[in-house]
C-alpha positions as CSV (number, residue, x, y, z in Angstrom):
1,X,8.3,7.7,37.4
2,X,8.8,8.6,41.1
3,X,5.5,7.7,42.0
4,X,5.7,4.3,40.2
5,X,8.9,3.9,42.2
6,X,7.1,4.5,45.4
7,X,3.8,2.7,44.9
8,X,3.8,-1.1,44.2
9,X,1.3,-2.0,41.5
10,X,-1.8,-3.9,43.3
11,X,-1.3,-2.8,46.8
12,X,-0.2,0.2,48.6
13,X,3.3,-0.6,50.2
14,X,3.9,2.9,50.9
15,X,6.0,2.6,54.0
16,X,8.0,-0.3,52.7
17,X,8.9,1.7,49.3
18,X,9.6,4.9,51.4
19,X,12.0,3.1,53.6
20,X,13.7,1.3,50.7
21,X,13.9,4.3,48.7
22,X,15.5,6.5,51.8
23,X,17.9,3.5,52.3
24,X,19.3,3.3,48.7
25,X,19.3,7.2,48.4
26,X,21.5,7.6,51.4
27,X,23.7,4.5,50.7
28,X,24.6,6.1,47.2
29,X,25.4,9.2,49.1
30,X,27.6,7.4,51.8
31,X,29.7,5.8,48.9
32,X,31.1,8.8,47.8
33,X,31.9,10.0,51.1
34,X,33.8,7.2,52.3
35,X,35.5,7.0,49.1
36,X,36.9,10.7,50.1
37,X,36.4,11.9,46.4
38,X,35.2,15.6,46.8
39,X,33.9,15.6,43.2
40,X,31.8,12.6,43.4
41,X,30.7,13.5,46.9
42,X,29.3,16.9,46.0
43,X,27.8,15.4,42.6
44,X,25.9,12.7,44.6
45,X,25.0,15.2,47.2
46,X,23.0,17.3,44.6
47,X,21.6,14.2,43.2
48,X,20.1,12.9,46.4
49,X,18.7,16.5,47.3
50,X,16.9,16.5,43.8
51,X,15.5,13.1,44.5
52,X,14.1,13.9,47.8
53,X,12.6,17.1,46.4
54,X,10.7,15.0,43.9
55,X,10.0,12.3,46.5
56,X,8.3,14.8,48.8
57,X,6.2,16.2,46.0
58,X,5.3,12.6,44.8
59,X,3.9,12.1,48.5
60,X,1.6,15.1,48.0
61,X,0.7,13.6,44.6
62,X,0.0,10.1,46.0
63,X,-1.9,11.6,48.9
64,X,-4.1,13.9,46.7
65,X,-4.8,10.8,44.4
66,X,-5.9,8.6,47.3
67,X,-8.1,11.3,48.5
68,X,-9.7,11.5,45.0
69,X,-10.6,7.6,45.2
70,X,-11.8,7.9,48.5
71,X,-14.0,10.7,47.7
72,X,-15.4,8.9,44.6
73,X,-15.9,5.6,46.5
74,X,-17.9,7.6,49.0
75,X,-20.0,9.2,46.3
76,X,-20.8,5.8,44.6
77,X,-22.1,4.4,48.0
78,X,-24.8,7.2,48.1
79,X,-28.0,5.6,47.3
80,X,-29.5,8.9,46.0
81,X,-26.7,9.6,43.4
82,X,-28.3,10.2,39.8
83,X,-27.5,7.7,37.1
84,X,-25.2,9.9,34.8
85,X,-23.3,10.9,38.1
86,X,-22.8,7.2,38.9
87,X,-21.6,6.3,35.4
88,X,-19.3,9.3,35.6
89,X,-17.9,8.1,39.0
90,X,-17.0,4.6,38.0
91,X,-15.2,5.9,35.0
92,X,-13.3,8.4,37.2
93,X,-12.6,5.7,39.5
94,X,-11.1,3.7,36.7
95,X,-8.9,6.6,35.5
96,X,-7.6,7.3,39.0
97,X,-6.6,3.7,39.5
98,X,-4.7,3.3,36.2
99,X,-1.2,4.3,37.8
100,X,-2.2,2.6,40.9
101,X,-4.0,-0.7,40.4
102,X,-4.6,-2.0,37.1
103,X,-7.0,-4.7,38.1
104,X,-9.0,-2.0,40.1
105,X,-9.1,0.2,37.1
106,X,-10.2,-2.7,34.7
107,X,-13.1,-3.5,37.3
108,X,-14.4,0.1,37.7
109,X,-14.4,0.4,33.6
110,X,-16.5,-2.8,33.5
111,X,-19.1,-1.3,36.1
112,X,-19.3,2.1,34.0
113,X,-19.8,0.1,30.6
114,X,-22.3,-2.3,32.2
115,X,-24.2,0.5,33.8
116,X,-24.0,2.7,30.5
117,X,-25.2,-0.4,28.4
118,X,-28.3,-0.8,30.7
119,X,-29.2,2.9,30.1
120,X,-28.3,2.6,26.4
121,X,-25.8,5.3,26.4
122,X,-24.0,4.2,23.6
123,X,-21.7,7.3,23.2
124,X,-20.5,7.2,26.8
125,X,-20.1,3.4,26.5
126,X,-18.0,4.1,23.7
127,X,-15.7,6.3,25.4
128,X,-15.3,4.2,28.5
129,X,-14.7,1.2,26.2
130,X,-12.0,3.0,24.0
131,X,-10.3,4.1,27.3
132,X,-10.4,0.5,28.6
133,X,-8.8,-0.7,25.7
134,X,-5.5,1.4,26.4
135,X,-5.0,-0.5,29.8
136,X,-4.7,-3.7,27.5
137,X,-2.4,-2.0,24.9
138,X,0.1,-0.6,27.6
139,X,0.4,-4.1,29.0
140,X,1.1,-5.5,25.3
141,X,-2.1,-7.6,25.3
142,X,-2.8,-6.4,21.7
143,X,-5.3,-8.9,20.5
144,X,-7.5,-8.0,23.6
145,X,-6.9,-4.5,23.0
146,X,-8.1,-4.7,19.3
147,X,-11.1,-6.7,20.2
148,X,-12.1,-4.1,22.8
149,X,-11.5,-1.1,20.4
150,X,-13.8,-3.0,17.9
151,X,-16.4,-3.0,20.4
152,X,-16.0,0.9,21.2
153,X,-16.6,1.2,17.4
154,X,-19.9,-0.5,17.3
155,X,-21.1,1.7,20.2
156,X,-19.8,4.9,18.5
157,X,-21.8,3.5,15.3
158,X,-24.9,3.1,17.2
159,X,-24.8,6.6,18.7
160,X,-24.0,8.0,15.2
161,X,-20.7,9.3,16.4
162,X,-18.6,8.8,13.0
163,X,-15.7,10.6,14.8
164,X,-15.4,8.1,17.3
165,X,-15.7,5.3,14.6
166,X,-12.8,6.8,12.7
167,X,-10.7,7.2,15.7
168,X,-11.3,3.4,16.4
169,X,-10.4,2.0,13.0
170,X,-7.5,4.6,12.9
171,X,-6.1,3.1,16.3
172,X,-6.6,-0.6,15.0
173,X,-4.5,0.2,11.9
174,X,-1.9,1.8,13.8
175,X,-1.6,-1.0,16.3
176,X,-1.5,-3.7,13.2
177,X,1.3,-1.5,11.8
178,X,3.3,-1.7,14.9
179,X,3.3,-5.4,14.5
180,X,4.1,-5.2,10.8
181,X,0.7,-6.8,9.9
182,X,0.6,-4.4,6.9
183,X,-2.2,-5.8,5.1
184,X,-4.7,-5.7,8.1
185,X,-3.1,-2.2,8.8
186,X,-4.1,-1.2,5.3
187,X,-7.7,-2.6,5.7
188,X,-8.3,-0.7,8.8
189,X,-6.7,2.5,7.7
190,X,-8.9,2.5,4.4
191,X,-12.1,2.1,6.8
192,X,-11.0,5.2,8.7
193,X,-10.2,7.0,5.7
194,X,-13.7,6.5,4.1
195,X,-15.2,7.7,7.2
196,X,-12.8,10.5,7.8
197,X,-13.6,11.9,4.4
198,X,-17.2,11.5,4.6
199,X,-17.3,13.7,7.8
200,X,-14.2,15.9,6.6
201,X,-12.4,15.5,9.9
202,X,-9.0,17.1,9.3
203,X,-8.0,16.3,12.9
204,X,-7.6,12.3,12.0
205,X,-7.4,12.5,8.2
206,X,-4.0,13.8,7.9
207,X,-2.8,11.2,10.2
208,X,-4.7,8.6,8.3
209,X,-3.2,9.6,5.0
210,X,0.2,9.8,6.6
211,X,0.1,6.1,7.9
212,X,-1.6,4.8,4.7
213,X,1.2,6.3,2.8
214,X,3.8,4.3,4.8
215,X,2.1,1.0,4.7
216,X,1.7,1.3,1.0
217,X,5.4,1.9,0.8
218,X,6.2,-1.1,2.9
219,X,4.3,-3.6,0.7
220,X,5.9,-1.9,-2.3
221,X,2.6,-0.5,-4.0
222,X,4.4,3.1,-4.7
223,X,1.5,4.8,-6.6
224,X,-0.8,4.5,-3.7
225,X,1.7,5.3,-1.3
226,X,2.5,8.6,-3.3
227,X,-1.1,9.4,-3.5
228,X,-2.0,9.2,0.3
229,X,1.3,10.8,1.3
230,X,0.6,13.8,-0.9
231,X,-2.8,13.9,0.4
232,X,-1.4,14.1,4.1
233,X,0.9,16.9,3.0
234,X,-2.1,18.7,1.8
235,X,-3.9,18.6,4.9
236,X,-0.9,19.2,7.2
237,X,0.2,22.3,5.1
238,X,-3.3,23.5,5.4
239,X,-3.4,22.9,9.0
240,X,0.2,24.0,9.7
241,X,1.1,21.1,11.7
242,X,4.5,20.7,13.1
243,X,5.2,17.2,11.4
244,X,4.8,18.5,7.8
245,X,8.7,17.9,7.4
246,X,8.6,14.5,8.3
247,X,5.8,13.8,5.7
248,X,8.2,15.5,3.2
249,X,10.7,12.7,4.3
250,X,8.5,9.9,3.9
251,X,7.5,11.0,0.4
252,X,11.1,10.9,-0.5
253,X,11.7,7.5,0.8
254,X,8.8,6.3,-1.3
255,X,10.4,8.0,-4.5
256,X,13.5,6.3,-3.3
257,X,12.2,3.0,-3.0
258,X,10.8,3.4,-6.6
259,X,14.3,4.6,-7.7
260,X,13.0,8.0,-8.7
261,X,16.3,9.6,-7.2
262,X,15.8,13.3,-8.4
263,X,12.3,13.5,-6.8
264,X,13.5,11.8,-3.6
265,X,16.1,14.4,-3.2
266,X,13.9,17.3,-4.0
267,X,11.4,16.0,-1.1
268,X,14.7,15.2,1.4
269,X,15.9,18.6,0.6
270,X,12.2,20.2,1.6
271,X,12.3,18.2,4.7
272,X,15.8,19.6,5.4
273,X,15.0,23.2,5.0
274,X,11.8,22.5,7.2
275,X,14.2,21.2,9.9
276,X,16.5,24.4,9.7
277,X,13.6,26.7,9.7
278,X,12.1,25.0,12.8
279,X,15.4,24.1,14.2
280,X,14.5,20.4,14.3
281,X,17.7,18.5,14.7
282,X,16.3,15.2,14.3
283,X,14.5,16.1,11.1
284,X,17.7,17.9,9.8
285,X,19.7,14.9,10.5
286,X,17.4,12.3,9.0
287,X,16.8,14.5,6.0
288,X,20.7,15.1,5.3
289,X,21.4,11.3,5.9
290,X,18.7,10.5,3.2
291,X,20.2,12.7,0.7
292,X,23.7,11.2,1.2
293,X,22.1,7.8,0.5
294,X,20.7,9.2,-2.8
295,X,24.0,10.6,-3.9
296,X,25.7,7.1,-3.0
297,X,23.0,5.3,-5.2
298,X,24.1,7.4,-8.1
299,X,27.7,6.6,-7.3
300,X,28.4,10.4,-6.8
301,X,30.4,9.4,-3.4
302,X,32.3,12.7,-2.9
303,X,28.7,14.3,-2.6
304,X,27.4,11.6,-0.4
305,X,30.3,12.1,1.9
306,X,29.7,15.7,2.4
307,X,25.9,14.8,3.4
308,X,26.9,12.0,5.5
309,X,29.6,14.2,7.5
310,X,26.9,17.0,8.1
311,X,24.4,14.2,9.0
312,X,26.8,12.8,11.6
313,X,27.3,16.1,13.2
314,X,23.6,16.6,13.7
315,X,23.1,13.0,15.1
316,X,26.1,13.7,17.6
317,X,24.2,16.9,18.6
318,X,21.0,14.9,19.7
319,X,23.0,11.9,20.9
320,X,21.6,9.4,18.7
321,X,24.4,6.5,18.7
322,X,22.5,4.3,16.5
323,X,22.2,6.8,13.6
324,X,26.0,8.0,14.1
325,X,27.1,4.1,14.0
326,X,24.8,4.1,10.7
327,X,26.7,6.9,9.0
328,X,29.8,4.8,9.5
329,X,28.0,1.9,7.9
330,X,27.5,4.0,5.0
331,X,31.2,5.4,5.0
332,X,32.2,1.5,5.0
333,X,30.0,0.4,2.1
334,X,31.4,3.3,-0.2
335,X,35.0,2.2,0.7
336,X,34.3,-1.3,-0.1
337,X,32.7,-0.3,-3.4
338,X,35.9,1.9,-4.1
339,X,38.2,-1.2,-3.2
340,X,39.8,0.5,-0.4
341,X,39.5,-2.3,2.3
342,X,41.8,-0.6,4.9
343,X,39.7,2.4,5.1
344,X,36.4,0.3,5.2
345,X,37.6,-1.7,7.8
346,X,38.4,1.3,10.2
347,X,35.0,2.6,9.5
348,X,33.4,-0.7,10.3
349,X,35.2,-0.9,13.4
350,X,34.4,2.8,14.5
351,X,30.9,2.0,13.7
352,X,30.7,-0.9,16.2
353,X,32.6,1.3,18.9
354,X,29.7,4.0,18.6
355,X,26.9,1.2,18.3
356,X,25.0,1.6,21.7
357,X,24.5,-1.0,24.2
358,X,21.1,-0.4,24.9
359,X,18.2,0.7,22.7
360,X,20.2,-0.7,20.0
361,X,19.0,-2.0,16.6
362,X,20.4,-5.3,16.0
363,X,19.9,-5.1,12.1
364,X,22.5,-2.2,12.3
365,X,24.8,-4.4,14.1
366,X,24.4,-7.0,11.6
367,X,25.3,-4.8,8.8
368,X,28.3,-3.4,10.4
369,X,29.7,-7.1,11.1
370,X,29.3,-7.7,7.4
371,X,31.2,-4.9,6.3
372,X,33.9,-5.7,8.9
373,X,34.2,-9.1,7.9
374,X,33.9,-8.4,4.1
375,X,36.9,-5.8,4.5
376,X,39.1,-8.4,6.3
377,X,37.9,-10.9,3.7
378,X,39.5,-8.9,0.7
379,X,42.4,-7.7,2.8
380,X,43.3,-11.4,3.3
381,X,42.9,-12.3,-0.3
382,X,45.3,-9.2,-1.1
383,X,48.0,-11.0,0.7
384,X,47.5,-10.1,4.4
385,X,46.5,-13.5,5.8
386,X,46.4,-12.4,9.5
387,X,42.9,-11.3,8.6
388,X,41.4,-14.6,7.6
389,X,40.5,-16.0,11.2
390,X,38.9,-12.3,12.0
391,X,36.8,-12.3,9.1
392,X,35.5,-16.0,9.6
393,X,34.5,-14.9,13.4
394,X,32.9,-11.8,12.6
395,X,31.0,-13.4,9.6
396,X,29.6,-16.3,12.3
397,X,28.8,-13.7,14.7
398,X,26.8,-11.7,12.0
399,X,25.1,-14.9,10.8
400,X,24.0,-16.0,14.4
401,X,22.5,-12.5,15.0
402,X,20.9,-12.6,11.6
403,X,19.4,-15.8,12.1
404,X,18.0,-14.6,15.7
405,X,16.2,-11.6,14.0
406,X,15.0,-13.5,10.9
407,X,17.0,-11.2,8.4
408,X,17.0,-13.6,5.5
409,X,18.8,-11.3,2.9
410,X,21.6,-10.8,5.4
411,X,21.6,-14.8,6.1
412,X,22.2,-15.3,2.4
413,X,25.0,-12.5,2.1
414,X,26.7,-14.3,5.2
415,X,26.4,-17.8,4.0
416,X,27.9,-16.9,0.6
417,X,30.7,-14.9,2.5
418,X,31.4,-17.8,4.9
419,X,31.4,-20.2,1.9
420,X,34.3,-18.1,0.2
421,X,36.1,-18.0,3.5
422,X,36.2,-21.6,4.1
423,X,37.1,-22.2,0.7
424,X,40.0,-20.3,0.6
425,X,40.9,-21.5,3.7
426,X,40.8,-25.3,2.4
427,X,38.0,-26.2,4.6
428,X,35.9,-27.7,2.1
429,X,33.6,-29.7,4.2
430,X,32.6,-26.3,5.9
431,X,32.5,-24.5,2.4
432,X,30.1,-27.3,1.1
433,X,27.9,-26.8,4.3
434,X,27.5,-23.0,3.6
435,X,26.8,-23.8,0.0
436,X,23.9,-25.7,0.8
437,X,22.8,-23.1,3.3
438,X,22.9,-20.4,0.8
439,X,20.8,-22.6,-1.8
440,X,18.2,-23.4,1.2
441,X,18.0,-19.4,2.0
442,X,17.7,-18.5,-1.9
443,X,14.6,-20.7,-2.2
444,X,12.9,-19.2,1.2
445,X,13.9,-15.7,-0.2
446,X,12.0,-16.8,-3.5
447,X,8.9,-18.1,-1.5
448,X,8.8,-15.1,0.4
449,X,9.2,-12.8,-2.6
450,X,6.1,-14.7,-4.1
451,X,3.9,-14.5,-1.3
452,X,4.8,-10.6,-0.7
453,X,3.8,-10.2,-4.5
454,X,0.4,-12.1,-4.3
455,X,-0.4,-10.0,-1.1
456,X,0.2,-6.9,-2.9
457,X,-2.0,-7.9,-5.8
458,X,-4.6,-8.7,-3.4
459,X,-4.2,-5.4,-1.7
460,X,-4.5,-3.5,-5.0
461,X,-7.5,-5.8,-5.9
462,X,-9.4,-5.0,-2.6
463,X,-8.6,-1.3,-3.0
464,X,-9.8,-1.1,-6.6
465,X,-12.9,-3.3,-5.9
466,X,-13.9,-0.9,-3.0
467,X,-13.3,2.1,-5.2
468,X,-15.6,0.4,-7.8
469,X,-18.4,-0.4,-5.4
470,X,-18.3,3.5,-3.9
471,X,-18.5,4.6,-7.4
472,X,-21.5,2.3,-8.2
473,X,-23.3,3.3,-5.1
474,X,-22.9,7.1,-5.7
475,X,-24.3,6.4,-9.5
476,X,-27.1,4.6,-7.9
477,X,-28.0,7.3,-5.4
478,X,-28.0,9.9,-8.2
479,X,-30.5,7.9,-10.3
480,X,-32.7,7.5,-7.1
481,X,-32.4,11.2,-6.5
482,X,-33.2,12.0,-10.2
483,X,-36.3,9.6,-10.0
484,X,-37.4,11.2,-6.8
485,X,-37.6,14.7,-8.2
486,X,-39.2,13.8,-11.5
487,X,-41.9,11.9,-9.4
488,X,-42.4,14.9,-7.2
489,X,-42.9,17.4,-10.3
490,X,-45.2,14.9,-11.9
491,X,-47.5,14.6,-9.0
492,X,-47.5,18.6,-8.4
493,X,-48.5,19.6,-12.0
494,X,-50.9,16.6,-12.9
495,X,-53.2,16.3,-9.9
496,X,-56.5,17.3,-12.0
497,X,-55.8,15.3,-15.1
498,X,-54.1,12.2,-13.5
499,X,-56.7,10.0,-14.8
500,X,-56.8,11.0,-18.3
501,X,-53.2,10.5,-18.4
502,X,-53.0,6.8,-16.7
503,X,-52.6,5.4,-20.2
504,X,-49.6,7.9,-20.7
505,X,-48.1,7.0,-17.4
506,X,-48.3,3.1,-18.0
507,X,-46.6,3.6,-21.3
508,X,-43.9,6.0,-19.8
509,X,-43.4,3.4,-17.0
510,X,-43.0,0.6,-19.5
511,X,-40.5,2.7,-21.3
512,X,-38.5,3.2,-18.2
513,X,-38.4,-0.2,-17.4
514,X,-37.2,-1.3,-20.8
515,X,-34.4,1.2,-20.8
516,X,-33.5,0.3,-17.0
517,X,-33.3,-3.5,-18.3
518,X,-31.1,-2.3,-21.2
519,X,-29.0,-0.5,-18.8
520,X,-28.6,-3.3,-16.7
521,X,-27.6,-5.5,-19.8
522,X,-25.1,-3.2,-20.9
523,X,-23.7,-2.7,-17.2
524,X,-23.5,-6.6,-16.7
525,X,-21.7,-7.0,-20.2
526,X,-19.3,-4.3,-19.3
527,X,-18.7,-5.8,-15.9
528,X,-18.0,-9.2,-17.5
529,X,-15.6,-7.7,-20.0
530,X,-13.8,-5.9,-17.2
531,X,-13.7,-9.2,-15.2
532,X,-12.2,-11.1,-18.2
533,X,-9.7,-8.3,-18.7
534,X,-8.4,-8.6,-15.0
535,X,-8.2,-12.2,-15.4
536,X,-6.0,-12.1,-18.5
537,X,-3.9,-9.2,-17.0
538,X,-3.5,-11.5,-13.6
539,X,-2.5,-14.6,-15.7
540,X,0.1,-12.6,-17.6
541,X,1.5,-11.1,-14.4
542,X,1.5,-14.7,-12.8
543,X,3.3,-16.0,-16.1
544,X,6.1,-13.2,-15.7
545,X,6.7,-14.3,-12.0
546,X,7.0,-17.7,-12.8
547,X,9.4,-16.9,-15.6
548,X,11.6,-14.8,-13.5
549,X,11.3,-17.6,-10.7
550,X,12.6,-20.2,-13.4
551,X,15.4,-17.9,-14.4
552,X,16.4,-17.3,-10.6
553,X,16.4,-21.3,-10.0
554,X,18.7,-22.0,-13.1
555,X,21.0,-19.2,-12.0
556,X,21.1,-20.7,-8.3
557,X,21.6,-24.3,-9.9
558,X,24.5,-23.1,-12.1
559,X,26.1,-21.3,-9.1
560,X,26.0,-24.5,-7.2
561,X,27.8,-26.1,-10.2
562,X,30.3,-23.4,-10.2
563,X,31.0,-23.9,-6.5
564,X,31.3,-27.6,-6.9
565,X,33.9,-27.0,-9.8
566,X,35.8,-24.7,-7.5
567,X,36.0,-27.5,-4.9
568,X,36.9,-29.9,-7.5
569,X,39.9,-27.4,-8.6
570,X,41.1,-27.1,-5.3
571,X,41.6,-30.7,-5.0
572,X,43.4,-31.2,-8.5
573,X,47.2,-31.1,-8.4
574,X,47.6,-31.5,-12.1
575,X,47.9,-28.1,-13.7
576,X,46.5,-29.1,-17.1
577,X,43.3,-30.6,-15.4
578,X,43.2,-27.4,-13.2
579,X,43.2,-25.1,-16.3
580,X,40.2,-27.4,-17.9
581,X,38.3,-27.0,-14.9
582,X,38.6,-23.2,-14.7
583,X,37.7,-22.9,-18.2
584,X,34.3,-24.8,-17.5
585,X,33.9,-22.6,-14.7
586,X,34.1,-19.5,-16.9
587,X,31.4,-20.9,-19.5
588,X,29.2,-22.1,-16.7
589,X,29.5,-18.3,-15.2
590,X,28.5,-17.0,-18.5
591,X,25.4,-18.9,-18.6
592,X,24.5,-18.1,-15.0
593,X,24.9,-14.5,-15.5
594,X,22.6,-14.3,-18.2
595,X,19.6,-15.9,-16.1
596,X,20.6,-13.8,-13.3
597,X,19.9,-10.3,-15.5
598,X,16.8,-12.0,-17.1
599,X,15.4,-12.4,-13.6
600,X,16.1,-9.0,-12.7
601,X,14.8,-7.4,-16.0
602,X,11.3,-6.3,-16.4
603,X,11.1,-7.8,-19.8
604,X,11.9,-11.5,-19.1
605,X,12.5,-12.2,-22.8
606,X,15.3,-9.9,-23.5
607,X,18.0,-7.8,-21.9
608,X,20.8,-5.2,-22.4
609,X,23.6,-7.2,-24.1
610,X,26.0,-4.6,-23.5
611,X,25.5,-4.7,-19.6
612,X,25.7,-8.5,-19.7
613,X,29.1,-8.4,-21.5
614,X,30.7,-5.7,-19.4
615,X,29.8,-7.9,-16.2
616,X,31.0,-11.1,-18.0
617,X,34.6,-9.6,-18.8
618,X,35.0,-8.2,-15.4
619,X,34.4,-11.7,-14.0
620,X,36.6,-13.5,-16.3
621,X,39.4,-10.7,-15.9
622,X,39.4,-10.9,-12.0
623,X,39.9,-14.6,-12.2
624,X,43.3,-14.4,-13.7
625,X,46.5,-13.3,-11.7
626,X,47.7,-11.0,-14.3
627,X,44.5,-8.7,-14.2
628,X,46.5,-5.8,-13.3
629,X,48.0,-5.8,-16.9
630,X,45.1,-7.0,-18.6
631,X,42.9,-4.0,-20.1
632,X,39.7,-4.5,-22.4
633,X,37.5,-1.9,-24.1
634,X,33.7,-2.7,-25.2
635,X,31.9,-0.9,-28.0
636,X,28.5,-1.9,-28.6
637,X,25.5,-0.5,-30.7
638,X,23.1,1.4,-28.2
639,X,20.3,-0.7,-27.1
640,X,21.5,-3.9,-28.7
641,X,19.5,-6.7,-27.4
642,X,19.4,-10.7,-27.9
643,X,16.9,-13.4,-26.9
644,X,18.3,-16.2,-25.0
645,X,19.1,-18.5,-27.8
646,X,21.5,-15.8,-29.2
647,X,22.9,-14.5,-26.2
648,X,24.1,-17.8,-24.7
649,X,26.1,-18.7,-27.7
650,X,27.6,-15.2,-27.9
651,X,28.5,-14.9,-24.4
652,X,30.5,-18.4,-24.6
653,X,32.4,-17.1,-28.0
654,X,33.3,-14.0,-26.3
655,X,34.5,-15.8,-23.1
656,X,36.6,-18.3,-25.1
657,X,38.2,-15.3,-27.1
658,X,38.8,-13.2,-24.3
659,X,40.5,-16.0,-22.3
660,X,42.7,-16.7,-25.1
661,X,43.4,-13.2,-25.5
662,X,44.4,-12.9,-21.7
663,X,46.6,-16.1,-21.9
664,X,48.5,-15.3,-25.2
665,X,47.9,-11.6,-26.3
666,X,50.6,-9.8,-24.2
667,X,52.3,-7.1,-26.2
668,X,55.7,-6.0,-26.0
669,X,55.3,-3.7,-23.4
670,X,54.0,-6.3,-21.1
671,X,50.4,-5.2,-21.3
672,X,47.4,-7.2,-22.6
673,X,44.8,-4.9,-24.5
674,X,41.7,-6.6,-25.7
675,X,38.8,-5.0,-27.5
676,X,35.5,-6.3,-28.0
677,X,32.8,-4.6,-30.6
678,X,29.4,-5.7,-31.9
679,X,27.4,-4.0,-34.6
680,X,24.4,-4.5,-36.8
681,X,25.3,-5.0,-40.8
682,X,23.1,-4.9,-43.4
683,X,21.0,-7.8,-44.4
684,X,19.8,-8.6,-40.8
685,X,23.3,-9.7,-39.7
686,X,25.7,-8.6,-36.9
687,X,29.5,-8.3,-36.9
688,X,31.1,-9.4,-33.4
689,X,35.1,-8.6,-33.5
690,X,37.4,-9.5,-30.8
691,X,41.2,-8.0,-31.1
692,X,44.3,-8.1,-28.9
693,X,47.7,-6.6,-29.2
694,X,50.0,-9.8,-28.8
695,X,51.9,-11.6,-31.5
696,X,49.0,-13.5,-33.1
697,X,48.9,-16.8,-34.1
698,X,51.5,-19.0,-36.2
699,X,51.6,-18.0,-39.9
700,X,50.9,-21.3,-41.2
701,X,47.8,-21.4,-38.6
702,X,44.4,-22.5,-40.4
703,X,41.3,-22.0,-38.5
704,X,39.2,-24.7,-40.0
705,X,41.8,-27.3,-39.3
706,X,42.6,-26.5,-35.5
707,X,42.3,-29.1,-33.0
708,X,42.0,-26.6,-30.1
709,X,39.0,-27.0,-27.9
710,X,38.5,-23.3,-27.6
711,X,38.7,-22.7,-31.5
712,X,36.4,-25.8,-32.2
713,X,33.8,-24.6,-29.7
714,X,33.9,-21.1,-31.3
715,X,33.2,-22.9,-34.7
716,X,30.3,-24.8,-33.3
717,X,28.7,-22.0,-31.5
718,X,29.0,-19.7,-34.6
719,X,27.4,-22.5,-36.8
720,X,24.5,-22.5,-34.2
721,X,24.0,-18.9,-35.0
722,X,24.1,-19.3,-38.6
723,X,27.3,-17.5,-39.0
724,X,31.0,-17.6,-39.7
725,X,34.3,-17.2,-38.1
726,X,37.3,-15.4,-39.7
727,X,40.7,-14.6,-38.5
728,X,43.6,-12.2,-39.7
729,X,46.7,-10.3,-38.1
730,X,46.5,-6.7,-37.7
731,X,49.0,-5.4,-35.1
732,X,47.6,-8.3,-33.0
733,X,45.1,-11.3,-33.3
734,X,41.6,-10.1,-34.9
735,X,38.6,-12.6,-34.9
736,X,35.6,-11.7,-36.5
737,X,32.3,-13.4,-36.2
738,X,29.3,-12.7,-38.6
739,X,26.0,-14.1,-37.7
740,X,22.4,-13.8,-38.4
741,X,20.2,-11.4,-36.1
742,X,16.4,-11.2,-36.1
């Protein structure tokens, strides 16, 4: 570092830099002297002394390096210098110039490469070309660097130096990974893997397996990620490499992405034990934090807090401010889930105070600002109006940063939050703007998911295609080897009677040709059958993706309708009209929720009805001011599922009856208790029961003659299900709907 400070790149400038260095050092020293602060005076005196010692050592290094360059130049000027020595001198000059003058280093690499090509020294040219690529890599000229590495690989291949070819492909794959071009990275890492396995090069193989595991994890192909990460672990454990612990963490992350929580925790614990054994605090901190994440995902929040607290202490020990702030982000997220908004706000503010000003992660800051704005939003809704403006400011700051870093998921979350904030503030023009932004972002996310899905399918197809090609070549080589061995045996045992067996050989050859043709025909038929099966499978997957996208689009459109109804409700002054609009909102929400569940479900035709009703009633309950006195219980048969044509009418019926109970079903104790049950009964039918603890309907009430819109709607929907509606009083109103279930 000192040498780079003293020597300007592209020229010597030694005297100028020396004077500048001394001037700044003693100015720094003098400032504390004039300030008459003994502590800082002594501290800076020590600093200047240490820097001057480094400076004097650097002068020696600088002088010795210049001496080496001069010696190599003198050697090159010698006409009698041998060819190999001339090549080595040019390459060594390039290496010597790397830290002094990049252009000169590039020049001498070109000289060495040109001379090596003249002599057809492919191995040496490969070494020099690979070294030259590093010059451009460190200058961030990645396209040029990758092109030069490919050139190096060709020279290594000509020299039959497969270890060099493996290194080149591994390097290119790693470069592409750094630029998040995961498809290209996987392609070159697969090439490196094939050659590495061919020559059994453990030095590169465990690195190749490890990086391939990470790349497949990033694109969501978890089976191949696990396969390659396990191979990396096997080689690392055999070699006893120091990064075995991080391989365990990578494997845990893959299982976590696949929602295999127990397996993820198992491997994170292995990484944690390895960190304890080797006193690797960074690995220990990372493993502990990831275990906390898994417990948080399982909603075991107390356990998650224990691991987060431990992880924070480890991160603090290694002064990792980004990770310390990330722990507070997790604290805030759990507090929000528990609806402890004051605590969530404190955690988010603490995380932002820890967040570093340099070497910081922008995605982390966006996350902290979202938690801060969300906490302020909920505190405002609960009555503390002072937080509204802060919530808006922090949400807008987070959105600007999310757009700057192209975080589409965060942009959607923030647009939805800003829509809610402006709607509550009565700023309907702004609210409408953010509703439109949310719709646009959702469409972009859908396109991105579709592109990612197709990309993943292409990667998997290419991998399987290459595997089949390798197997086919192996079978062909085995057949050739067997055929050659048989021919040799025949020639050695039949020299004397060869002419007597000409006829037999002709017949035998004809038989072999016939068998071979039969084999080719069967292989061709099997290949066509396999291609047809793949085509059918791909069409099925594409159909499911399109159906999911349709459900997602319908859900988004229904959410826009809900938003418009909310805006309309805000503008209405007539209470009766307002109630009607709110009831319409509940009906639309029940339909939107179904499409959201179908979009997320693996089977786009059916979904768990119990989960749907749980989410639906939670939404309806939260929309009422008396929600604190409104309780409900659900009792559904296990794994009860309905198709879309049955689920939508049932959801609307339950919404109507639950809403009626919320309004009129309060008992003498002031509490409204509602129970909803659904079970199968004989003859392929189901019974839905909704009861409350209120005073019930008037004694002269006749269900069939009621003019209430809600009751008429329940009747119509029951008829749509080929069912009937009954009402009776049993310590409260009891509605029973019997309907057909296929």
